[in-house]
Backbone bond lengths (Angstrom), bond angles and torsions (degrees), N, CA, C in turn:
res aa  C-N    CA-C-N  psi(-1)  N-CA   C-N-CA  omega(-1)  CA-C   N-CA-C  phi
1 M - - - 1.449 - - 1.526 109.43 -
2 R 1.324 116.48 142.50 1.453 119.57 178.76 1.535 106.49 -103.44
3 L 1.327 116.87 119.61 1.465 123.04 -174.59 1.488 112.14 -111.65
4 L 1.322 117.27 131.75 1.432 122.30 171.49 1.525 108.40 -103.57
5 L 1.309 116.05 118.71 1.470 120.22 -177.00 1.502 109.00 -84.41
6 D 1.354 115.54 126.16 1.471 119.64 172.14 1.543 106.95 -64.33
7 T 1.300 115.51 158.23 1.471 120.34 -174.27 1.520 112.37 -55.04
8 H 1.322 117.27 -46.71 1.481 120.44 -179.92 1.520 111.35 -64.48
9 V 1.307 117.55 -33.04 1.465 121.18 179.24 1.542 109.53 -67.62
10 F 1.312 116.51 -42.88 1.478 121.37 175.22 1.531 110.76 -55.45
11 L 1.326 116.02 -48.69 1.459 120.81 -178.96 1.537 110.60 -66.50
12 W 1.286 118.13 -43.79 1.446 121.38 -179.48 1.537 111.66 -63.99
13 W 1.340 116.58 -39.73 1.461 120.16 177.86 1.543 109.99 -62.62
14 V 1.316 116.83 -47.88 1.454 122.04 -178.74 1.560 111.36 -60.80
15 A 1.335 115.70 -37.83 1.456 121.03 -177.78 1.525 112.17 -89.28
16 D 1.329 118.05 -0.84 1.464 122.17 -174.13 1.518 110.42 51.21
17 H 1.311 115.16 45.44 1.459 122.85 -175.76 1.524 111.55 -74.47
18 P 1.329 117.94 137.38 1.467 120.62 -176.88 1.554 112.65 -68.12
19 S 1.306 119.00 -13.21 1.461 120.33 177.25 1.517 114.30 -69.94
20 L 1.327 117.02 -17.43 1.447 121.92 178.46 1.523 109.33 -68.77
21 S 1.315 117.62 123.16 1.480 119.99 -176.23 1.538 110.36 -66.12
22 P 1.357 115.72 153.40 1.442 118.85 177.42 1.547 113.07 -58.62
23 L 1.318 117.41 -37.21 1.467 121.31 178.33 1.521 112.10 -64.33
24 A 1.341 115.27 -45.45 1.455 120.58 177.30 1.516 111.64 -62.84
25 R 1.319 115.57 -44.79 1.481 120.96 179.44 1.538 110.14 -59.19
26 S 1.304 115.32 -46.15 1.465 120.08 -178.41 1.542 110.86 -64.34
27 A 1.314 117.73 -42.23 1.475 121.52 -179.52 1.492 112.16 -65.14
28 I 1.339 116.72 -40.16 1.474 120.77 -179.81 1.519 109.64 -69.28
29 A 1.334 117.09 -37.85 1.448 121.07 -177.93 1.537 113.24 -75.05
30 D 1.320 117.02 -17.99 1.486 121.62 -178.55 1.508 109.36 -70.44
31 A 1.341 115.61 114.81 1.443 120.96 -179.20 1.515 114.17 -62.63
32 G 1.335 116.93 -16.23 1.444 121.63 179.26 1.535 112.72 -78.46
33 N 1.321 116.31 -10.88 1.464 122.79 178.01 1.506 110.88 -97.79
34 E 1.309 116.60 143.33 1.461 122.25 171.61 1.508 108.68 -95.30
35 C 1.307 118.07 122.43 1.462 122.96 -179.16 1.516 109.69 -104.73
36 L 1.342 115.07 128.40 1.440 120.28 -179.12 1.528 110.19 -120.51
37 V 1.295 115.94 145.77 1.494 123.51 171.37 1.524 104.83 -119.44
38 S 1.307 114.87 129.48 1.455 119.79 -177.38 1.520 111.91 -81.35
39 V 1.300 115.24 147.97 1.456 121.62 171.29 1.542 109.14 -58.59
40 V 1.352 116.89 -25.51 1.458 121.68 175.59 1.534 110.31 -61.50
41 S 1.317 116.57 -40.50 1.458 120.62 177.71 1.530 110.69 -67.01
42 C 1.295 116.18 -36.95 1.507 119.89 177.41 1.535 109.08 -64.07
43 W 1.311 116.64 -39.59 1.476 121.47 177.45 1.550 108.95 -64.06
44 E 1.333 116.99 -44.02 1.473 120.05 178.14 1.531 111.00 -61.40
45 L 1.330 117.05 -41.61 1.435 119.27 178.30 1.534 111.23 -64.70
46 A 1.319 117.14 -38.32 1.455 121.20 177.29 1.512 111.59 -61.78
47 I 1.331 117.11 -44.10 1.460 120.29 177.49 1.512 111.73 -62.80
48 K 1.319 117.84 -45.57 1.460 122.08 -178.19 1.507 112.89 -66.89
49 T 1.323 117.38 -38.56 1.482 118.69 177.58 1.515 110.92 -70.11
50 S 1.329 117.77 -38.25 1.470 119.47 -179.21 1.521 111.16 -69.16
51 L 1.325 118.21 -26.25 1.461 121.46 177.46 1.521 113.35 -86.72
52 G 1.318 116.11 -3.95 1.467 121.14 -178.87 1.504 113.43 78.68
53 K 1.359 119.55 16.24 1.433 123.22 -178.42 1.538 111.53 -91.31
54 L 1.325 117.46 -8.12 1.447 122.09 -177.92 1.508 107.83 -143.73
55 E 1.352 115.62 131.78 1.470 121.36 175.43 1.511 107.55 -120.34
56 L 1.313 115.78 122.96 1.456 121.50 -175.24 1.539 112.10 -101.56
57 G 1.305 118.12 -11.55 1.456 120.59 -178.70 1.524 114.81 83.15
58 Q 1.325 115.46 -4.98 1.462 121.65 173.35 1.523 107.17 -158.33
59 S 1.316 115.05 173.25 1.461 117.48 -178.00 1.516 110.81 -66.59
60 L 1.301 117.14 148.68 1.443 123.22 175.81 1.533 111.60 -59.00
61 E 1.343 116.02 -37.50 1.444 121.69 -179.17 1.538 110.76 -62.13
62 R 1.301 117.15 -25.93 1.475 121.98 178.44 1.501 111.81 -93.72
63 F 1.366 115.12 -41.79 1.464 120.92 -174.64 1.501 112.45 -59.23
64 V 1.344 116.01 -53.97 1.489 120.07 -171.77 1.531 110.29 -62.18
65 P 1.319 121.10 -56.16 1.457 119.83 -178.98 1.547 114.26 -58.23
66 E 1.344 115.39 -39.09 1.454 119.53 178.70 1.533 112.47 -63.48
67 Q 1.334 114.97 -42.93 1.463 118.75 -177.77 1.521 111.70 -74.16
68 L 1.294 116.95 -35.50 1.491 119.63 174.92 1.524 109.28 -60.12
69 A 1.315 116.48 -48.04 1.472 120.80 -178.76 1.524 111.94 -66.14
70 A 1.325 117.09 -48.17 1.459 121.80 -175.68 1.536 112.15 -62.69
71 N 1.323 116.06 -30.70 1.462 120.04 -178.41 1.527 114.14 -102.78
72 Q 1.326 115.79 2.73 1.451 121.80 -177.51 1.533 113.58 55.82
73 F 1.303 114.94 38.34 1.449 121.38 174.45 1.527 110.10 -88.84
74 Q 1.308 115.92 144.02 1.474 121.00 178.67 1.538 108.30 -96.18
75 L 1.325 116.00 145.72 1.463 119.94 175.84 1.523 109.40 -89.65
76 L 1.329 115.76 126.79 1.467 120.74 177.52 1.516 108.91 -97.28
77 P 1.335 117.77 115.73 1.449 119.83 179.00 1.553 111.10 -73.09
78 M 1.310 115.81 162.23 1.467 120.06 174.76 1.525 107.28 -101.43
79 D 1.329 116.53 134.09 1.444 117.73 178.25 1.514 110.36 -126.97
80 L 1.308 116.40 179.78 1.460 123.46 -174.19 1.558 110.02 -60.43
81 R 1.325 117.61 -38.63 1.493 119.24 179.00 1.525 110.86 -59.09
82 H 1.327 116.08 -41.14 1.455 119.71 -179.33 1.520 111.37 -64.50
83 T 1.315 116.05 -47.36 1.480 119.39 -176.85 1.529 111.66 -64.99
84 L 1.328 115.37 -41.15 1.476 117.42 -178.38 1.528 112.45 -70.79
85 R 1.314 116.58 -30.03 1.463 121.35 179.92 1.535 111.70 -64.83
86 V 1.329 116.61 -27.84 1.489 120.61 178.26 1.529 111.08 -55.84
87 A 1.318 117.18 -35.84 1.469 121.11 -177.71 1.533 112.59 -60.20
88 A 1.287 117.46 -29.07 1.470 122.26 -177.63 1.535 113.27 -88.48
89 L 1.328 116.81 -7.14 1.483 119.43 -177.18 1.512 111.14 -76.00
90 P 1.337 117.29 138.86 1.456 119.49 171.28 1.542 109.56 -68.26
91 W 1.292 116.50 163.52 1.481 121.00 -173.73 1.528 112.16 -91.14
92 H 1.355 116.31 51.81 1.476 118.52 174.32 1.493 110.53 -68.58
93 H 1.325 115.44 -25.97 1.467 121.03 -174.39 1.520 107.60 -136.70
94 R 1.327 116.81 139.31 1.485 119.79 -179.01 1.515 112.82 -101.20
95 D 1.302 118.74 -14.02 1.450 122.58 -179.65 1.542 110.77 -66.47
96 P 1.339 118.79 117.28 1.453 119.87 -177.36 1.544 114.54 -62.44
97 F 1.319 115.91 -32.78 1.468 118.38 179.24 1.552 108.97 -66.95
98 D 1.320 116.56 -46.57 1.444 121.10 -179.65 1.537 111.98 -62.65
99 R 1.318 115.72 -39.60 1.477 120.00 179.34 1.525 110.05 -63.01
100 L 1.306 117.71 -38.95 1.495 120.94 177.12 1.521 110.01 -67.86
101 L 1.313 118.87 -39.35 1.470 121.17 177.90 1.511 109.36 -61.51
102 V 1.336 117.72 -44.21 1.462 121.73 177.00 1.524 110.36 -58.10
103 A 1.327 116.71 -48.04 1.474 120.79 179.22 1.539 110.88 -59.61
104 Q 1.295 116.76 -41.31 1.472 119.25 178.46 1.530 111.61 -63.47
105 C 1.338 116.58 -43.66 1.455 120.50 177.84 1.520 111.06 -58.72
106 Q 1.316 115.97 -45.90 1.446 119.88 -179.46 1.520 111.74 -63.66
107 A 1.318 116.43 -45.32 1.490 120.78 -177.03 1.521 112.42 -68.42
108 E 1.331 117.03 -34.25 1.458 120.51 -174.47 1.513 113.90 -102.92
109 G 1.328 118.92 -0.75 1.452 122.07 -178.79 1.513 113.34 66.76
110 L 1.323 116.87 42.12 1.451 122.24 -177.16 1.516 112.22 -100.88
111 T 1.328 115.73 154.53 1.454 123.76 170.53 1.510 107.61 -93.10
112 L 1.339 116.92 127.84 1.463 120.34 179.40 1.526 109.46 -88.60
113 V 1.301 116.51 133.89 1.463 122.22 174.10 1.514 106.48 -103.16
114 S 1.336 115.43 110.58 1.451 119.58 -172.19 1.528 111.17 -157.20
115 A 1.318 115.35 144.53 1.477 121.24 173.72 1.525 110.99 -88.71
116 D 1.303 117.45 -5.15 1.456 123.33 -177.21 1.508 109.97 -79.11
117 G 1.297 117.46 105.91 1.449 123.28 -176.80 1.516 114.58 -62.94
118 A 1.326 118.14 -24.57 1.449 122.64 -179.62 1.547 111.96 -65.86
119 M 1.322 117.68 -21.35 1.463 120.65 -175.64 1.531 111.63 -67.67
120 A 1.318 118.34 -31.40 1.463 121.28 -178.56 1.530 112.41 -63.72
121 A 1.308 116.69 -25.56 1.457 121.57 -179.06 1.514 111.93 -60.92
122 Y 1.316 118.20 -19.45 1.462 122.65 -179.96 1.553 111.85 -81.73
123 G 1.297 117.20 -5.54 1.471 120.77 177.96 1.516 114.08 78.14
124 L 1.331 118.44 13.77 1.459 119.25 177.75 1.529 107.56 -96.73
125 P 1.337 115.49 157.76 1.473 117.88 176.40 1.503 111.31 -66.35
126 V 1.354 114.58 126.29 1.478 121.21 178.63 1.506 106.08 -123.02
127 L 1.295 116.54 131.85 1.464 122.93 178.98 1.522 107.25 -109.96
128 W 1.320 115.34 126.18 1.457 121.25 171.60 1.475 110.02 -150.72
């Protein structure tokens, strides 16, 4: 299975946070699954760190590549198909980062790993 980790899931996995559901934890740990982190999530982390809403304990430039490598996560780039697909999405969710993640899942046939219940309204596979 190809899994796209929502931003909070990426952070919770890295921190071994108890909020991560057992099902999500098991799916991410399963070597048979490919886990992806979107460049959209990296952008969201950049915004939150620059606003002082998120402290990572090290620079974002170091944190993201180290965590991707340490956890064998692949980086999913954002392309024109993803951005244009957002225009066709219903407004179940107003967060621009989440809307782009939904568009990426739809375009790439990915399962989204997210605790955000609003994501299921888009009809994509959501694992939690």
